[in-house]
A tleap script that builds the chain and sets N, CA, C and O, in Angstrom:
source leaprc.protein.ff14SB
mol = sequence {
  NMET VAL ASP SER MET ALA GLU GLN LEU ARG
  SER ASP MET ARG CYS GLU ASP LEU LEU ALA
  CYS PHE HIE GLY LEU LYS PRO LEU ASP ARG
  GLU CYS PHE GLN ALA PHE VAL THR ALA GLU
  GLU PRO LEU THR VAL ASP ASP VAL ALA ASP
  ALA VAL ASP ARG GLU ARG SER THR ALA TYR
  ARG SER VAL GLN ARG LEU LEU GLN THR GLY
  PHE LEU GLU LYS GLU GLN ILE ASN TYR ASP
  ALA GLY GLY TYR TYR HIE VAL TYR VAL PRO
  THR ASP PRO GLU VAL VAL ALA ASN GLU MET
  GLN ARG LEU LEU ASN ASP TRP TYR ALA GLN
  THR GLY GLN LEU ILE GLN GLU PHE GLU GLU
  LYS TYR ALA ASP VAL THR PRO PRO THR ALA
  GLU VAL GLU CSER
}
set mol.1.N position { 10.691 11.026 0.309 }
set mol.1.CA position { 10.043 11.718 -0.782 }
set mol.1.C position { 9.492 10.689 -1.766 }
set mol.1.O position { 10.162 9.700 -2.064 }
set mol.2.N position { 8.314 10.904 -2.259 }
set mol.2.CA position { 7.684 10.004 -3.211 }
set mol.2.C position { 8.370 10.140 -4.567 }
set mol.2.O position { 8.593 11.249 -5.053 }
set mol.3.N position { 8.699 9.011 -5.162 }
set mol.3.CA position { 9.300 9.028 -6.495 }
set mol.3.C position { 8.266 9.495 -7.508 }
set mol.3.O position { 7.065 9.295 -7.327 }
set mol.4.N position { 8.749 10.119 -8.575 }
set mol.4.CA position { 7.846 10.491 -9.654 }
set mol.4.C position { 7.396 9.222 -10.365 }
set mol.4.O position { 8.012 8.166 -10.224 }
set mol.5.N position { 6.328 9.338 -11.122 }
set mol.5.CA position { 5.843 8.193 -11.869 }
set mol.5.C position { 6.906 7.717 -12.854 }
set mol.5.O position { 7.099 6.514 -13.032 }
set mol.6.N position { 7.591 8.657 -13.490 }
set mol.6.CA position { 8.640 8.288 -14.444 }
set mol.6.C position { 9.730 7.474 -13.752 }
set mol.6.O position { 10.211 6.487 -14.309 }
set mol.7.N position { 10.126 7.881 -12.533 }
set mol.7.CA position { 11.150 7.141 -11.794 }
set mol.7.C position { 10.653 5.745 -11.428 }
set mol.7.O position { 11.401 4.772 -11.527 }
set mol.8.N position { 9.398 5.647 -11.008 }
set mol.8.CA position { 8.844 4.342 -10.660 }
set mol.8.C position { 8.802 3.421 -11.870 }
set mol.8.O position { 9.100 2.232 -11.752 }
set mol.9.N position { 8.437 3.952 -13.031 }
set mol.9.CA position { 8.356 3.124 -14.231 }
set mol.9.C position { 9.727 2.665 -14.697 }
set mol.9.O position { 9.846 1.597 -15.298 }
set mol.10.N position { 10.770 3.456 -14.429 }
set mol.10.CA position { 12.133 3.080 -14.812 }
set mol.10.C position { 12.764 2.098 -13.822 }
set mol.10.O position { 13.731 1.415 -14.161 }
set mol.11.N position { 12.234 2.025 -12.623 }
set mol.11.CA position { 12.843 1.170 -11.607 }
set mol.11.C position { 12.400 -0.284 -11.788 }
set mol.11.O position { 11.431 -0.582 -12.486 }
set mol.12.N position { 13.135 -1.158 -11.145 }
set mol.12.CA position { 12.780 -2.579 -11.145 }
set mol.12.C position { 11.862 -2.830 -9.957 }
set mol.12.O position { 12.319 -3.164 -8.864 }
set mol.13.N position { 10.569 -2.668 -10.182 }
set mol.13.CA position { 9.598 -2.864 -9.104 }
set mol.13.C position { 9.280 -4.347 -8.951 }
set mol.13.O position { 9.301 -5.114 -9.913 }
set mol.14.N position { 8.988 -4.721 -7.718 }
set mol.14.CA position { 8.501 -6.067 -7.410 }
set mol.14.C position { 7.041 -5.934 -7.016 }
set mol.14.O position { 6.579 -4.841 -6.689 }
set mol.15.N position { 6.322 -7.033 -7.046 }
set mol.15.CA position { 4.896 -6.954 -6.716 }
set mol.15.C position { 4.679 -6.441 -5.292 }
set mol.15.O position { 3.671 -5.787 -5.028 }
set mol.16.N position { 5.603 -6.722 -4.369 }
set mol.16.CA position { 5.465 -6.228 -2.998 }
set mol.16.C position { 5.578 -4.710 -2.924 }
set mol.16.O position { 5.081 -4.093 -1.982 }
set mol.17.N position { 6.232 -4.106 -3.916 }
set mol.17.CA position { 6.346 -2.652 -3.936 }
set mol.17.C position { 4.988 -1.983 -4.121 }
set mol.17.O position { 4.831 -0.798 -3.824 }
set mol.18.N position { 4.013 -2.738 -4.608 }
set mol.18.CA position { 2.663 -2.189 -4.751 }
set mol.18.C position { 2.058 -1.825 -3.395 }
set mol.18.O position { 1.193 -0.953 -3.308 }
set mol.19.N position { 2.519 -2.499 -2.336 }
set mol.19.CA position { 2.016 -2.181 -0.999 }
set mol.19.C position { 2.336 -0.729 -0.654 }
set mol.19.O position { 1.505 -0.021 -0.085 }
set mol.20.N position { 3.532 -0.294 -0.998 }
set mol.20.CA position { 3.922 1.093 -0.744 }
set mol.20.C position { 3.292 2.020 -1.765 }
set mol.20.O position { 2.820 3.103 -1.415 }
set mol.21.N position { 3.280 1.609 -3.012 }
set mol.21.CA position { 2.772 2.452 -4.097 }
set mol.21.C position { 1.283 2.766 -3.912 }
set mol.21.O position { 0.880 3.925 -4.018 }
set mol.22.N position { 0.487 1.772 -3.645 }
set mol.22.CA position { -0.956 1.961 -3.534 }
set mol.22.C position { -1.385 2.488 -2.174 }
set mol.22.O position { -2.339 3.260 -2.080 }
set mol.23.N position { -0.681 2.073 -1.111 }
set mol.23.CA position { -1.163 2.372 0.234 }
set mol.23.C position { -0.179 3.119 1.106 }
set mol.23.O position { -0.481 3.403 2.266 }
set mol.24.N position { 0.991 3.445 0.582 }
set mol.24.CA position { 1.964 4.190 1.371 }
set mol.24.C position { 2.534 3.411 2.540 }
set mol.24.O position { 2.969 4.003 3.527 }
set mol.25.N position { 2.536 2.088 2.439 }
set mol.25.CA position { 3.052 1.289 3.537 }
set mol.25.C position { 4.568 1.389 3.608 }
set mol.25.O position { 5.249 1.558 2.597 }
set mol.26.N position { 5.071 1.280 4.818 }
set mol.26.CA position { 6.495 1.421 5.093 }
set mol.26.C position { 7.207 0.079 4.929 }
set mol.26.O position { 6.555 -0.964 4.890 }
set mol.27.N position { 8.544 0.095 4.832 }
set mol.27.CA position { 9.278 -1.177 4.731 }
set mol.27.C position { 8.952 -2.145 5.873 }
set mol.27.O position { 8.856 -3.350 5.640 }
set mol.28.N position { 8.781 -1.648 7.093 }
set mol.28.CA position { 8.423 -2.540 8.200 }
set mol.28.C position { 7.058 -3.170 7.971 }
set mol.28.O position { 6.860 -4.342 8.294 }
set mol.29.N position { 6.120 -2.422 7.423 }
set mol.29.CA position { 4.792 -2.973 7.139 }
set mol.29.C position { 4.905 -4.131 6.154 }
set mol.29.O position { 4.251 -5.162 6.314 }
set mol.30.N position { 5.737 -3.951 5.142 }
set mol.30.CA position { 5.940 -5.020 4.155 }
set mol.30.C position { 6.611 -6.235 4.799 }
set mol.30.O position { 6.291 -7.380 4.480 }
set mol.31.N position { 7.544 -5.964 5.709 }
set mol.31.CA position { 8.217 -7.055 6.419 }
set mol.31.C position { 7.224 -7.826 7.284 }
set mol.31.O position { 7.247 -9.056 7.328 }
set mol.32.N position { 6.358 -7.093 7.967 }
set mol.32.CA position { 5.324 -7.741 8.780 }
set mol.32.C position { 4.376 -8.550 7.896 }
set mol.32.O position { 4.014 -9.676 8.240 }
set mol.33.N position { 3.978 -7.987 6.775 }
set mol.33.CA position { 3.089 -8.689 5.860 }
set mol.33.C position { 3.730 -10.005 5.410 }
set mol.33.O position { 3.058 -11.035 5.349 }
set mol.34.N position { 5.023 -9.970 5.097 }
set mol.34.CA position { 5.729 -11.195 4.714 }
set mol.34.C position { 5.691 -12.226 5.837 }
set mol.34.O position { 5.553 -13.421 5.578 }
set mol.35.N position { 5.814 -11.772 7.081 }
set mol.35.CA position { 5.751 -12.694 8.218 }
set mol.35.C position { 4.390 -13.386 8.269 }
set mol.35.O position { 4.303 -14.581 8.550 }
set mol.36.N position { 3.338 -12.630 7.999 }
set mol.36.CA position { 1.997 -13.222 8.018 }
set mol.36.C position { 1.795 -14.219 6.888 }
set mol.36.O position { 1.240 -15.296 7.110 }
set mol.37.N position { 2.231 -13.883 5.690 }
set mol.37.CA position { 1.974 -14.771 4.556 }
set mol.37.C position { 2.851 -16.021 4.567 }
set mol.37.O position { 2.494 -17.029 3.956 }
set mol.38.N position { 3.988 -15.969 5.249 }
set mol.38.CA position { 4.840 -17.155 5.312 }
set mol.38.C position { 4.557 -18.011 6.545 }
set mol.38.O position { 5.069 -19.126 6.650 }
set mol.39.N position { 3.755 -17.508 7.472 }
set mol.39.CA position { 3.423 -18.257 8.686 }
set mol.39.C position { 2.481 -19.415 8.344 }
set mol.39.O position { 1.663 -19.319 7.429 }
set mol.40.N position { 2.611 -20.483 9.080 }
set mol.40.CA position { 1.762 -21.657 8.850 }
set mol.40.C position { 0.445 -21.579 9.607 }
set mol.40.O position { -0.448 -22.400 9.399 }
set mol.41.N position { 0.328 -20.592 10.485 }
set mol.41.CA position { -0.900 -20.418 11.255 }
set mol.41.C position { -1.075 -18.934 11.544 }
set mol.41.O position { -0.137 -18.155 11.371 }
set mol.42.N position { -2.268 -18.532 11.984 }
set mol.42.CA position { -2.486 -17.113 12.304 }
set mol.42.C position { -1.503 -16.648 13.381 }
set mol.42.O position { -1.091 -17.423 14.244 }
set mol.43.N position { -1.138 -15.363 13.309 }
set mol.43.CA position { -0.164 -14.798 14.244 }
set mol.43.C position { -0.817 -13.772 15.155 }
set mol.43.O position { -1.766 -13.091 14.766 }
set mol.44.N position { -0.299 -13.670 16.367 }
set mol.44.CA position { -0.659 -12.584 17.268 }
set mol.44.C position { 0.309 -11.429 17.002 }
set mol.44.O position { 1.276 -11.580 16.255 }
set mol.45.N position { 0.045 -10.292 17.609 }
set mol.45.CA position { 0.977 -9.168 17.487 }
set mol.45.C position { 2.325 -9.553 18.085 }
set mol.45.O position { 3.369 -9.200 17.536 }
set mol.46.N position { 2.313 -10.270 19.196 }
set mol.46.CA position { 3.572 -10.712 19.803 }
set mol.46.C position { 4.357 -11.621 18.855 }
set mol.46.O position { 5.579 -11.514 18.756 }
set mol.47.N position { 3.654 -12.511 18.165 }
set mol.47.CA position { 4.315 -13.400 17.199 }
set mol.47.C position { 4.998 -12.604 16.095 }
set mol.47.O position { 6.153 -12.865 15.758 }
set mol.48.N position { 4.296 -11.648 15.544 }
set mol.48.CA position { 4.871 -10.884 14.437 }
set mol.48.C position { 6.000 -9.979 14.941 }
set mol.48.O position { 6.977 -9.756 14.225 }
set mol.49.N position { 5.877 -9.461 16.156 }
set mol.49.CA position { 6.959 -8.651 16.731 }
set mol.49.C position { 8.231 -9.490 16.842 }
set mol.49.O position { 9.324 -9.010 16.543 }
set mol.50.N position { 8.086 -10.741 17.272 }
set mol.50.CA position { 9.245 -11.636 17.345 }
set mol.50.C position { 9.797 -11.923 15.947 }
set mol.50.O position { 11.011 -11.958 15.748 }
set mol.51.N position { 8.904 -12.126 14.987 }
set mol.51.CA position { 9.330 -12.475 13.625 }
set mol.51.C position { 10.123 -11.357 12.961 }
set mol.51.O position { 11.042 -11.623 12.187 }
set mol.52.N position { 9.772 -10.102 13.260 }
set mol.52.CA position { 10.465 -8.971 12.632 }
set mol.52.C position { 11.456 -8.306 13.576 }
set mol.52.O position { 12.074 -7.299 13.232 }
set mol.53.N position { 11.602 -8.874 14.766 }
set mol.53.CA position { 12.559 -8.396 15.762 }
set mol.53.C position { 12.350 -6.922 16.102 }
set mol.53.O position { 13.274 -6.113 16.036 }
set mol.54.N position { 11.116 -6.600 16.466 }
set mol.54.CA position { 10.746 -5.233 16.864 }
set mol.54.C position { 9.944 -5.284 18.158 }
set mol.54.O position { 9.453 -6.337 18.565 }
set mol.55.N position { 9.824 -4.128 18.789 }
set mol.55.CA position { 9.006 -4.018 19.989 }
set mol.55.C position { 7.547 -4.288 19.633 }
set mol.55.O position { 7.128 -4.068 18.497 }
set mol.56.N position { 6.787 -4.758 20.598 }
set mol.56.CA position { 5.378 -5.073 20.378 }
set mol.56.C position { 4.606 -3.857 19.877 }
set mol.56.O position { 3.792 -3.982 18.962 }
set mol.57.N position { 4.845 -2.690 20.455 }
set mol.57.CA position { 4.098 -1.490 20.062 }
set mol.57.C position { 4.392 -1.104 18.617 }
set mol.57.O position { 3.501 -0.642 17.905 }
set mol.58.N position { 5.625 -1.291 18.183 }
set mol.58.CA position { 5.994 -0.992 16.797 }
set mol.58.C position { 5.299 -1.966 15.849 }
set mol.58.O position { 4.749 -1.562 14.825 }
set mol.59.N position { 5.329 -3.249 16.201 }
set mol.59.CA position { 4.653 -4.255 15.377 }
set mol.59.C position { 3.148 -3.998 15.351 }
set mol.59.O position { 2.506 -4.164 14.314 }
set mol.60.N position { 2.587 -3.595 16.488 }
set mol.60.CA position { 1.148 -3.323 16.560 }
set mol.60.C position { 0.757 -2.216 15.573 }
set mol.60.O position { -0.270 -2.327 14.903 }
set mol.61.N position { 1.553 -1.164 15.480 }
set mol.61.CA position { 1.240 -0.072 14.535 }
set mol.61.C position { 1.261 -0.571 13.092 }
set mol.61.O position { 0.415 -0.179 12.288 }
set mol.62.N position { 2.212 -1.426 12.764 }
set mol.62.CA position { 2.249 -1.991 11.414 }
set mol.62.C position { 1.041 -2.883 11.163 }
set mol.62.O position { 0.438 -2.835 10.091 }
set mol.63.N position { 0.695 -3.686 12.144 }
set mol.63.CA position { -0.483 -4.551 12.009 }
set mol.63.C position { -1.732 -3.697 11.792 }
set mol.63.O position { -2.581 -4.039 10.969 }
set mol.64.N position { -1.846 -2.607 12.512 }
set mol.64.CA position { -3.006 -1.727 12.346 }
set mol.64.C position { -3.044 -1.121 10.940 }
set mol.64.O position { -4.115 -1.029 10.340 }
set mol.65.N position { -1.895 -0.710 10.410 }
set mol.65.CA position { -1.866 -0.176 9.036 }
set mol.65.C position { -2.264 -1.255 8.035 }
set mol.65.O position { -2.990 -0.976 7.082 }
set mol.66.N position { -1.794 -2.488 8.242 }
set mol.66.CA position { -2.150 -3.589 7.347 }
set mol.66.C position { -3.640 -3.921 7.441 }
set mol.66.O position { -4.258 -4.286 6.441 }
set mol.67.N position { -4.208 -3.798 8.618 }
set mol.67.CA position { -5.656 -3.997 8.783 }
set mol.67.C position { -6.435 -2.902 8.056 }
set mol.67.O position { -7.392 -3.184 7.336 }
set mol.68.N position { -6.021 -1.661 8.250 }
set mol.68.CA position { -6.725 -0.528 7.640 }
set mol.68.C position { -6.698 -0.576 6.121 }
set mol.68.O position { -7.648 -0.146 5.468 }
set mol.69.N position { -5.624 -1.094 5.560 }
set mol.69.CA position { -5.512 -1.153 4.110 }
set mol.69.C position { -6.119 -2.425 3.531 }
set mol.69.O position { -6.173 -2.590 2.313 }
set mol.70.N position { -6.576 -3.323 4.398 }
set mol.70.CA position { -7.242 -4.528 3.926 }
set mol.70.C position { -6.334 -5.703 3.638 }
set mol.70.O position { -6.781 -6.686 3.048 }
set mol.71.N position { -5.064 -5.635 4.037 }
set mol.71.CA position { -4.142 -6.726 3.774 }
set mol.71.C position { -4.223 -7.830 4.823 }
set mol.71.O position { -3.781 -8.955 4.586 }
set mol.72.N position { -4.792 -7.502 5.985 }
set mol.72.CA position { -4.956 -8.490 7.054 }
set mol.72.C position { -6.403 -8.516 7.508 }
set mol.72.O position { -7.154 -7.555 7.341 }
set mol.73.N position { -6.763 -9.648 8.088 }
set mol.73.CA position { -8.056 -9.790 8.746 }
set mol.73.C position { -7.804 -10.199 10.187 }
set mol.73.O position { -6.872 -10.950 10.474 }
set mol.74.N position { -8.635 -9.705 11.089 }
set mol.74.CA position { -8.485 -9.979 12.522 }
set mol.74.C position { -9.526 -11.005 12.935 }
set mol.74.O position { -10.695 -10.908 12.560 }
set mol.75.N position { -9.092 -11.987 13.711 }
set mol.75.CA position { -9.986 -13.008 14.241 }
set mol.75.C position { -9.858 -13.032 15.758 }
set mol.75.O position { -8.764 -12.881 16.303 }
set mol.76.N position { -10.974 -13.222 16.423 }
set mol.76.CA position { -10.976 -13.286 17.890 }
set mol.76.C position { -10.989 -14.748 18.314 }
set mol.76.O position { -11.799 -15.539 17.830 }
set mol.77.N position { -10.085 -15.096 19.222 }
set mol.77.CA position { -10.015 -16.443 19.789 }
set mol.77.C position { -10.452 -16.333 21.251 }
set mol.77.O position { -9.875 -15.571 22.028 }
set mol.78.N position { -11.473 -17.097 21.610 }
set mol.78.CA position { -12.010 -17.063 22.975 }
set mol.78.C position { -11.399 -18.173 23.819 }
set mol.78.O position { -11.263 -19.311 23.370 }
set mol.79.N position { -11.033 -17.825 25.045 }
set mol.79.CA position { -10.577 -18.818 26.009 }
set mol.79.C position { -11.787 -19.518 26.602 }
set mol.79.O position { -12.843 -18.903 26.754 }
set mol.80.N position { -11.650 -20.801 26.939 }
set mol.80.CA position { -12.762 -21.543 27.555 }
set mol.80.C position { -13.160 -20.945 28.897 }
set mol.80.O position { -14.339 -20.937 29.250 }
set mol.81.N position { -12.189 -20.449 29.639 }
set mol.81.CA position { -12.455 -19.911 30.966 }
set mol.81.C position { -12.871 -18.441 30.928 }
set mol.81.O position { -13.048 -17.821 31.977 }
set mol.82.N position { -13.027 -17.888 29.746 }
set mol.82.CA position { -13.377 -16.476 29.608 }
set mol.82.C position { -12.189 -15.680 29.095 }
set mol.82.O position { -11.036 -16.080 29.259 }
set mol.83.N position { -12.480 -14.571 28.486 }
set mol.83.CA position { -11.436 -13.744 27.895 }
set mol.83.C position { -11.184 -14.134 26.446 }
set mol.83.O position { -11.742 -15.107 25.940 }
set mol.84.N position { -10.342 -13.365 25.800 }
set mol.84.CA position { -10.052 -13.615 24.389 }
set mol.84.C position { -8.737 -12.943 23.999 }
set mol.84.O position { -8.177 -12.144 24.749 }
set mol.85.N position { -8.274 -13.284 22.828 }
set mol.85.CA position { -7.130 -12.611 22.219 }
set mol.85.C position { -7.371 -12.580 20.709 }
set mol.85.O position { -8.258 -13.262 20.195 }
set mol.86.N position { -6.565 -11.776 20.010 }
set mol.86.CA position { -6.736 -11.648 18.570 }
set mol.86.C position { -5.561 -12.263 17.826 }
set mol.86.O position { -4.411 -12.188 18.260 }
set mol.87.N position { -5.883 -12.872 16.697 }
set mol.87.CA position { -4.874 -13.339 15.762 }
set mol.87.C position { -5.189 -12.697 14.416 }
set mol.87.O position { -6.302 -12.230 14.175 }
set mol.88.N position { -4.196 -12.685 13.558 }
set mol.88.CA position { -4.332 -12.012 12.268 }
set mol.88.C position { -3.912 -12.962 11.158 }
set mol.88.O position { -2.972 -13.744 11.301 }
set mol.89.N position { -4.635 -12.873 10.049 }
set mol.89.CA position { -4.339 -13.696 8.873 }
set mol.89.C position { -4.338 -12.791 7.641 }
set mol.89.O position { -5.049 -11.786 7.607 }
set mol.90.N position { -3.547 -13.142 6.639 }
set mol.90.CA position { -3.561 -12.348 5.410 }
set mol.90.C position { -4.910 -12.465 4.708 }
set mol.90.O position { -5.537 -13.524 4.719 }
set mol.91.N position { -5.342 -11.386 4.109 }
set mol.91.CA position { -6.554 -11.392 3.311 }
set mol.91.C position { -6.283 -12.178 2.032 }
set mol.91.O position { -5.153 -12.214 1.543 }
set mol.92.N position { -7.317 -12.798 1.501 }
set mol.92.CA position { -7.203 -13.552 0.249 }
set mol.92.C position { -6.549 -12.665 -0.813 }
set mol.92.O position { -7.029 -11.560 -1.066 }
set mol.93.N position { -5.459 -13.130 -1.440 }
set mol.93.CA position { -4.762 -12.304 -2.441 }
set mol.93.C position { -5.668 -11.820 -3.569 }
set mol.93.O position { -5.456 -10.729 -4.099 }
set mol.94.N position { -6.666 -12.605 -3.944 }
set mol.94.CA position { -7.578 -12.174 -5.006 }
set mol.94.C position { -8.377 -10.948 -4.571 }
set mol.94.O position { -8.619 -10.047 -5.374 }
set mol.95.N position { -8.782 -10.912 -3.316 }
set mol.95.CA position { -9.518 -9.761 -2.779 }
set mol.95.C position { -8.624 -8.525 -2.786 }
set mol.95.O position { -9.054 -7.446 -3.193 }
set mol.96.N position { -7.379 -8.683 -2.336 }
set mol.96.CA position { -6.428 -7.569 -2.302 }
set mol.96.C position { -6.137 -7.082 -3.723 }
set mol.96.O position { -6.110 -5.878 -3.978 }
set mol.97.N position { -5.919 -8.022 -4.643 }
set mol.97.CA position { -5.624 -7.654 -6.029 }
set mol.97.C position { -6.804 -6.920 -6.657 }
set mol.97.O position { -6.608 -5.946 -7.384 }
set mol.98.N position { -8.014 -7.370 -6.386 }
set mol.98.CA position { -9.209 -6.694 -6.923 }
set mol.98.C position { -9.322 -5.273 -6.386 }
set mol.98.O position { -9.708 -4.362 -7.119 }
set mol.99.N position { -8.991 -5.079 -5.119 }
set mol.99.CA position { -9.042 -3.737 -4.532 }
set mol.99.C position { -7.969 -2.840 -5.144 }
set mol.99.O position { -8.224 -1.668 -5.420 }
set mol.100.N position { -6.773 -3.385 -5.358 }
set mol.100.CA position { -5.729 -2.595 -6.001 }
set mol.100.C position { -6.127 -2.242 -7.434 }
set mol.100.O position { -5.847 -1.137 -7.897 }
set mol.101.N position { -6.771 -3.161 -8.130 }
set mol.101.CA position { -7.229 -2.880 -9.485 }
set mol.101.C position { -8.277 -1.777 -9.475 }
set mol.101.O position { -8.271 -0.905 -10.345 }
set mol.102.N position { -9.186 -1.810 -8.486 }
set mol.102.CA position { -10.196 -0.763 -8.364 }
set mol.102.C position { -9.541 0.594 -8.111 }
set mol.102.O position { -9.923 1.596 -8.715 }
set mol.103.N position { -8.557 0.620 -7.219 }
set mol.103.CA position { -7.845 1.865 -6.939 }
set mol.103.C position { -7.124 2.381 -8.181 }
set mol.103.O position { -7.127 3.580 -8.457 }
set mol.104.N position { -6.510 1.468 -8.922 }
set mol.104.CA position { -5.820 1.857 -10.147 }
set mol.104.C position { -6.799 2.422 -11.170 }
set mol.104.O position { -6.507 3.428 -11.816 }
set mol.105.N position { -7.951 1.787 -11.321 }
set mol.105.CA position { -8.962 2.277 -12.257 }
set mol.105.C position { -9.462 3.662 -11.857 }
set mol.105.O position { -9.639 4.532 -12.710 }
set mol.106.N position { -9.690 3.867 -10.555 }
set mol.106.CA position { -10.114 5.183 -10.067 }
set mol.106.C position { -9.041 6.228 -10.351 }
set mol.106.O position { -9.343 7.329 -10.810 }
set mol.107.N position { -7.782 5.875 -10.074 }
set mol.107.CA position { -6.673 6.801 -10.320 }
set mol.107.C position { -6.571 7.124 -11.801 }
set mol.107.O position { -6.369 8.279 -12.176 }
set mol.108.N position { -6.711 6.109 -12.642 }
set mol.108.CA position { -6.610 6.293 -14.085 }
set mol.108.C position { -7.700 7.245 -14.574 }
set mol.108.O position { -7.429 8.143 -15.371 }
set mol.109.N position { -8.917 7.052 -14.104 }
set mol.109.CA position { -10.026 7.923 -14.511 }
set mol.109.C position { -9.789 9.360 -14.044 }
set mol.109.O position { -10.000 10.304 -14.806 }
set mol.110.N position { -9.356 9.525 -12.812 }
set mol.110.CA position { -9.098 10.864 -12.276 }
set mol.110.C position { -7.939 11.531 -13.014 }
set mol.110.O position { -7.997 12.724 -13.311 }
set mol.111.N position { -6.893 10.769 -13.309 }
set mol.111.CA position { -5.747 11.320 -14.032 }
set mol.111.C position { -6.147 11.721 -15.448 }
set mol.111.O position { -5.723 12.767 -15.938 }
set mol.112.N position { -6.951 10.906 -16.100 }
set mol.112.CA position { -7.450 11.245 -17.435 }
set mol.112.C position { -8.230 12.543 -17.429 }
set mol.112.O position { -8.105 13.358 -18.343 }
set mol.113.N position { -9.039 12.735 -16.392 }
set mol.113.CA position { -9.807 13.979 -16.264 }
set mol.113.C position { -8.868 15.171 -16.055 }
set mol.113.O position { -9.083 16.234 -16.636 }
set mol.114.N position { -7.842 15.002 -15.240 }
set mol.114.CA position { -6.889 16.087 -15.002 }
set mol.114.C position { -6.102 16.430 -16.272 }
set mol.114.O position { -5.815 17.598 -16.532 }
set mol.115.N position { -5.763 15.422 -17.047 }
set mol.115.CA position { -5.064 15.675 -18.313 }
set mol.115.C position { -5.962 16.471 -19.256 }
set mol.115.O position { -5.503 17.396 -19.926 }
set mol.116.N position { -7.232 16.112 -19.305 }
set mol.116.CA position { -8.193 16.844 -20.138 }
set mol.116.C position { -8.318 18.293 -19.659 }
set mol.116.O position { -8.355 19.212 -20.476 }
set mol.117.N position { -8.383 18.503 -18.336 }
set mol.117.CA position { -8.446 19.858 -17.788 }
set mol.117.C position { -7.186 20.644 -18.149 }
set mol.117.O position { -7.266 21.827 -18.479 }
set mol.118.N position { -6.034 19.999 -18.088 }
set mol.118.CA position { -4.779 20.649 -18.451 }
set mol.118.C position { -4.822 21.107 -19.908 }
set mol.118.O position { -4.471 22.243 -20.229 }
set mol.119.N position { -5.256 20.207 -20.774 }
set mol.119.CA position { -5.322 20.529 -22.198 }
set mol.119.C position { -6.269 21.701 -22.455 }
set mol.119.O position { -5.948 22.597 -23.235 }
set mol.120.N position { -7.430 21.699 -21.805 }
set mol.120.CA position { -8.398 22.786 -21.981 }
set mol.120.C position { -7.867 24.101 -21.425 }
set mol.120.O position { -8.061 25.158 -22.025 }
set mol.121.N position { -7.208 24.034 -20.294 }
set mol.121.CA position { -6.702 25.244 -19.637 }
set mol.121.C position { -5.610 25.919 -20.465 }
set mol.121.O position { -5.555 27.147 -20.534 }
set mol.122.N position { -4.753 25.134 -21.084 }
set mol.122.CA position { -3.608 25.696 -21.785 }
set mol.122.C position { -3.730 25.631 -23.308 }
set mol.122.O position { -2.754 25.897 -24.010 }
set mol.123.N position { -4.894 25.288 -23.827 }
set mol.123.CA position { -5.089 25.161 -25.280 }
set mol.123.C position { -4.886 26.485 -26.004 }
set mol.123.O position { -4.371 26.498 -27.122 }
set mol.124.N position { -5.276 27.594 -25.394 }
set mol.124.CA position { -5.189 28.889 -26.066 }
set mol.124.C position { -3.937 29.670 -25.712 }
set mol.124.O position { -3.786 30.818 -26.130 }
set mol.125.N position { -3.043 29.072 -24.953 }
set mol.125.CA position { -1.819 29.757 -24.557 }
set mol.125.C position { -0.805 29.642 -25.686 }
set mol.125.O position { -0.468 28.546 -26.132 }
set mol.126.N position { -0.331 30.786 -26.135 }
set mol.126.CA position { 0.688 30.816 -27.178 }
set mol.126.C position { 2.045 31.014 -26.511 }
set mol.126.O position { 2.264 32.013 -25.825 }
set mol.127.N position { 2.944 30.075 -26.708 }
set mol.127.CA position { 4.252 30.213 -26.057 }
set mol.127.C position { 5.037 31.361 -26.685 }
set mol.127.O position { 4.937 31.613 -27.885 }
set mol.128.N position { 5.810 32.045 -25.866 }
set mol.128.CA position { 6.636 33.130 -26.416 }
set mol.128.C position { 7.687 32.554 -27.353 }
set mol.128.O position { 8.141 31.422 -27.190 }
set mol.129.N position { 8.054 33.347 -28.318 }
set mol.129.CA position { 9.103 32.910 -29.248 }
set mol.129.C position { 10.372 33.713 -28.962 }
set mol.129.O position { 10.315 34.886 -28.594 }
set mol.130.N position { 11.470 33.080 -29.132 }
set mol.130.CA position { 12.754 33.747 -28.905 }
set mol.130.C position { 13.116 34.522 -30.163 }
set mol.130.O position { 12.940 34.048 -31.286 }
set mol.131.N position { 13.627 35.726 -29.942 }
set mol.131.CA position { 14.070 36.519 -31.070 }
set mol.131.C position { 15.442 36.048 -31.506 }
set mol.131.O position { 16.319 35.797 -30.679 }
set mol.132.N position { 15.617 35.930 -32.804 }
set mol.132.CA position { 16.890 35.479 -33.344 }
set mol.132.C position { 17.695 36.710 -33.741 }
set mol.132.O position { 17.220 37.554 -34.501 }
set mol.133.N position { 18.913 36.805 -33.224 }
set mol.133.CA position { 19.785 37.937 -33.583 }
set mol.133.C position { 20.486 37.643 -34.901 }
set mol.133.O position { 20.909 36.515 -35.151 }
set mol.134.N position { 20.606 38.672 -35.746 }
set mol.134.CA position { 21.270 38.489 -37.030 }
set mol.134.C position { 22.687 38.964 -36.980 }
set mol.134.O position { 23.400 38.885 -37.980 }
savepdb mol mol.pdb
quit
């Protein structure tokens, strides 16, 4: 279940928690992302599966989510004799941070509009008063 905003603001969030907050990424996705950013060279899906001790198919799904959200970039490596394979590298943190800032700005604008709609919708509503017994 998604925490309420109030619960999130009261918690001790880390910057990595933004991966889940902004993009709904799972703990395994964050673990895979850490494997990529701490690696000294680009990783294959098999490499990251070994790093997080998961099956290749499970790691592949996390890699795909990280690609879709823009946290990873895919590069094709060609063999001299023909054929190729893919490696993955983390996206430049400045690019990721700028995208998160854009998402936050969009959310802020939309939330501001919803608050205004709430105020307009309920501006003329008079709350019932409780009768006081004597």
